[in-house]
C-alpha positions as CSV (number, residue, x, y, z in Angstrom):
1,X,4.3,23.3,7.5
2,X,2.4,20.8,5.9
3,X,5.1,18.0,6.0
4,X,5.5,18.3,9.4
5,X,2.2,18.9,10.7
6,X,-0.7,19.2,8.6
7,X,-0.2,16.1,6.6
8,X,-0.1,13.6,9.8
9,X,-3.9,15.6,10.5
10,X,-5.2,15.0,6.8
11,X,-3.9,11.4,6.9
12,X,-6.1,10.6,10.3
13,X,-9.0,12.8,8.9
14,X,-9.4,11.2,5.5
15,X,-8.3,7.7,6.9
16,X,-10.6,7.7,9.5
17,X,-13.6,9.0,7.8
18,X,-13.0,6.5,4.9
19,X,-13.0,3.5,7.8
20,X,-16.0,4.5,8.7
21,X,-18.0,4.9,5.3
22,X,-16.6,1.8,3.9
23,X,-17.1,-0.4,7.3
24,X,-20.0,-2.2,5.6
25,X,-17.5,-3.4,2.4
26,X,-14.6,-4.2,5.2
27,X,-17.1,-6.4,7.3
28,X,-18.6,-8.1,3.9
29,X,-14.9,-8.8,2.4
30,X,-13.8,-10.0,6.0
31,X,-16.8,-12.6,5.9
32,X,-16.2,-13.5,2.5
33,X,-12.3,-14.5,2.9
34,X,-13.3,-16.2,6.1
35,X,-16.0,-18.2,5.0
36,X,-14.1,-19.0,1.7
37,X,-11.2,-21.4,3.6
38,X,-11.7,-20.7,7.5
39,X,-8.6,-18.6,7.6
40,X,-8.5,-15.3,9.0
41,X,-9.5,-12.4,6.8
42,X,-6.4,-10.5,7.6
43,X,-2.9,-10.7,6.1
44,X,-0.2,-9.4,8.3
45,X,3.3,-9.0,7.2
46,X,6.7,-7.2,7.8
47,X,7.1,-4.2,5.8
48,X,9.8,-1.4,6.0
49,X,8.6,1.8,7.0
50,X,10.2,5.8,7.5
51,X,14.1,5.6,7.9
52,X,13.7,1.7,7.6
53,X,11.9,0.7,11.0
54,X,10.0,-2.5,10.5
55,X,6.2,-2.1,11.0
56,X,3.2,-4.8,10.1
57,X,1.1,-3.8,7.4
58,X,-2.3,-4.9,7.3
59,X,-4.1,-6.3,4.1
60,X,-7.2,-8.6,3.5
61,X,-5.9,-12.3,2.7
62,X,-6.1,-13.4,-1.0
63,X,-3.6,-16.4,-0.9
64,X,-4.0,-19.7,0.5
65,X,-3.1,-20.2,4.3
66,X,0.8,-20.4,4.6
67,X,1.5,-19.0,1.7
68,X,5.1,-17.3,2.1
69,X,6.1,-13.5,1.9
70,X,6.7,-12.5,-1.7
71,X,7.2,-9.1,-3.7
72,X,3.7,-8.5,-5.7
73,X,5.6,-8.7,-8.9
74,X,6.6,-12.4,-7.8
75,X,2.7,-13.3,-6.6
76,X,1.7,-13.7,-10.2
77,X,2.9,-17.4,-10.3
78,X,1.3,-18.4,-6.5
79,X,-2.1,-19.7,-6.0
80,X,-4.9,-16.7,-5.3
81,X,-8.1,-17.8,-3.9
82,X,-11.7,-17.1,-5.4
83,X,-12.2,-14.0,-3.1
84,X,-8.9,-13.2,-3.7
85,X,-8.9,-13.1,-7.3
86,X,-11.8,-10.5,-6.9
87,X,-10.2,-8.2,-4.1
88,X,-7.0,-7.9,-5.8
89,X,-8.8,-7.1,-9.2
90,X,-11.1,-4.1,-7.4
91,X,-7.8,-3.3,-4.9
92,X,-10.2,-3.9,-1.8
93,X,-7.3,-5.9,-0.3
94,X,-5.3,-2.9,0.4
95,X,-8.4,-1.2,2.6
96,X,-7.2,-2.4,5.8
97,X,-4.2,-0.5,5.4
98,X,-6.2,2.7,6.3
99,X,-5.8,1.2,9.8
100,X,-2.1,1.6,9.1
101,X,-2.5,5.1,8.3
102,X,-4.8,6.1,11.3
103,X,-2.3,4.1,13.7
104,X,0.6,6.3,12.3
105,X,2.9,3.5,10.1
106,X,1.7,4.8,6.9
107,X,0.5,7.9,5.0
108,X,-2.2,8.0,2.4
109,X,0.4,9.2,-0.1
110,X,4.2,8.2,0.3
111,X,6.3,5.4,-1.0
112,X,4.9,2.1,-1.1
113,X,6.1,0.0,2.0
114,X,9.1,-2.3,1.0
115,X,9.0,-5.8,2.0
116,X,12.5,-6.2,4.2
117,X,13.9,-8.6,1.7
118,X,13.9,-5.9,-1.1
119,X,17.1,-4.6,0.1
120,X,18.4,-2.6,-3.2
121,X,15.1,-1.0,-3.5
122,X,15.4,0.3,0.3
123,X,18.9,1.2,-0.5
124,X,18.0,3.2,-3.5
125,X,15.3,5.0,-1.3
126,X,18.0,5.9,1.0
127,X,20.3,7.4,-1.2
128,X,17.3,9.8,-2.8
129,X,15.6,10.6,0.5
130,X,12.6,8.4,-0.1
131,X,13.2,6.3,2.9
132,X,12.7,9.5,5.2
133,X,9.3,9.9,4.0
134,X,6.3,8.1,5.9
135,X,5.3,5.0,3.3
136,X,2.1,5.4,1.6
137,X,-1.1,3.7,0.5
138,X,-0.7,5.2,-3.0
139,X,2.5,7.0,-4.2
140,X,4.1,8.8,-7.4
141,X,5.5,5.2,-8.6
142,X,2.3,3.8,-7.9
143,X,0.3,6.0,-10.6
144,X,3.6,5.8,-13.0
145,X,3.8,2.1,-12.7
146,X,3.8,-0.2,-15.3
147,X,4.1,-4.4,-14.5
148,X,7.9,-5.4,-13.3
149,X,8.8,-2.0,-13.1
150,X,12.6,-2.1,-12.0
151,X,13.4,-1.2,-8.5
152,X,15.5,1.8,-9.4
153,X,13.2,3.4,-11.6
154,X,10.5,2.8,-8.6
155,X,12.7,4.4,-6.2
156,X,13.5,7.3,-8.5
157,X,10.0,8.5,-8.6
158,X,9.8,7.9,-5.0
159,X,12.8,10.0,-4.8
160,X,10.9,12.7,-7.0
161,X,8.2,12.6,-4.3
162,X,10.0,13.2,-1.7
163,X,11.6,16.2,-3.2
164,X,8.6,17.7,-3.5
165,X,6.2,16.8,-0.9
166,X,3.2,19.4,-0.9
167,X,-0.7,19.5,-0.4
168,X,-1.0,19.5,-3.8
169,X,1.5,16.9,-4.8
170,X,-0.6,14.9,-2.4
171,X,-4.1,15.5,-3.8
172,X,-3.1,15.2,-7.4
173,X,-1.7,11.7,-6.4
174,X,-4.9,10.9,-4.8
175,X,-6.9,12.3,-7.5
176,X,-4.6,10.1,-10.4
177,X,-4.6,7.3,-7.9
178,X,-8.7,6.7,-8.6
179,X,-7.7,7.0,-12.2
180,X,-5.4,4.1,-11.7
181,X,-7.7,1.8,-9.7
182,X,-9.9,1.6,-12.8
183,X,-7.2,-0.3,-14.7
184,X,-7.0,-3.9,-14.2
185,X,-4.1,-4.5,-11.7
186,X,-1.1,-6.6,-13.0
187,X,-1.2,-9.2,-10.0
188,X,-4.5,-10.9,-9.6
């Protein structure tokens, strides 16, 4: 019942409320990003969604204009703007994904959406059932992550989540995510 109906309802209510509460922060971040170099505040990128479908993910732009697509693990060597350094360190750059949750492209909890170029990760997820899950803003792999976690291990965590989706599992992941957010992210 939760997986089929209640999960989506919870996503809409919680993400919608979060967007309202966080709207001043979203506005200030968008203005600061735009004022820094005149470029757009939002970064749009193609990602792999449920069952391999593609969708556009939204993030606050933290890198200079015309920076190419790359997985986060490779982004360390790329230049990051001053505002970008702050919003990455605080994970504010991820907040526009709440729009993806409301829109239905993502869930609050699920495997983080891969780039289409991350074929091996998508194959691992297809094999263990994680690709059948709606991608999430946070997930089991993220709260157990370490710098440069191999894709097979990330997919293993995602598979564990796919086999145990429940309201208690999701609530536990959300609570543990707040602890994870207190740590300095590996990429900034």
